[in-house]
C-alpha positions in Angstrom: 162.3 -51.1 -188.4 161.3 -49.1 -191.4 157.8 -47.7 -192.4 156.9 -50.8 -194.6 157.7 -53.2 -191.9 156.0 -51.3 -189.4 152.8 -50.9 -191.5 152.5 -54.6 -192.1 152.3 -55.0 -188.3 150.0 -52.3 -187.5 146.8 -54.4 -187.6 148.2 -57.1 -185.3 149.6 -54.2 -183.0 146.0 -52.6 -183.0 144.4 -56.1 -182.0 147.1 -56.9 -179.4 148.2 -60.1 -181.3 151.7 -58.9 -182.1 154.6 -60.7 -180.3 156.6 -58.8 -177.7 159.7 -58.4 -179.9 157.7 -56.9 -182.8 155.8 -54.7 -180.5 158.9 -53.2 -178.9 160.3 -52.5 -182.4 157.0 -51.0 -183.6 156.8 -48.7 -180.4 160.3 -47.4 -181.1 159.4 -46.7 -184.7 155.9 -45.1 -183.8 157.7 -42.8 -181.4 159.7 -41.2 -184.3 157.6 -41.6 -187.3 154.5 -39.3 -187.7 153.4 -41.1 -190.9 153.0 -44.6 -189.2 151.6 -43.0 -186.2 149.0 -41.2 -188.2 148.1 -44.5 -190.0 147.7 -46.2 -186.6 145.6 -43.4 -185.4 143.3 -43.7 -188.5 143.1 -47.4 -187.9 142.0 -46.9 -184.4 139.4 -44.4 -185.4 138.2 -46.8 -188.0 137.8 -49.7 -185.4 135.8 -47.4 -183.2 133.5 -46.3 -186.1 133.0 -49.9 -187.2 132.3 -51.1 -183.6 129.6 -48.3 -183.5 128.0 -49.2 -186.9 128.0 -53.0 -186.7 125.2 -54.5 -184.5 126.4 -57.8 -183.4 123.0 -58.5 -181.7 121.5 -58.8 -185.4 123.5 -62.0 -186.0 123.4 -65.3 -184.0 126.2 -65.2 -181.5 127.9 -68.3 -182.8 128.1 -66.8 -186.3 129.3 -63.4 -185.0 132.1 -65.0 -183.1 133.1 -67.1 -186.2 133.2 -63.9 -188.5 135.2 -62.0 -185.9 137.7 -64.8 -185.5 138.8 -64.8 -189.1 142.0 -63.0 -189.2 142.0 -62.8 -193.1 138.6 -61.1 -193.1 139.8 -58.7 -190.5 142.8 -57.8 -192.5 140.8 -57.6 -195.8 138.2 -55.3 -194.2 140.9 -53.1 -192.5 142.7 -52.8 -195.9 139.4 -51.9 -197.8 138.2 -49.4 -195.2 141.9 -47.9 -195.0 142.1 -47.3 -198.7 138.5 -45.9 -198.6 139.3 -43.6 -195.8 142.5 -42.2 -197.5 140.8 -41.7 -201.0 138.4 -39.4 -199.2 141.1 -37.1 -197.9 
């Protein structure tokens, strides 16, 4: 697995929705690649930060569940925030 392949899987890796074969390949890549490891660490930090900032009780529970279950929305938000975080460095 190369960096590009690994990085396309990182969101699913972080969310635990990656299949076992891809997870094993990503694990092996992450053991040897500090670049991808750093990106994963940033994504983890971003997820924690977002969880602290978002107040799910402000939305009706049914709406909150629908929003969180939109994979494209998750990916889009992760990409926007990832680019934002890296532009601040």
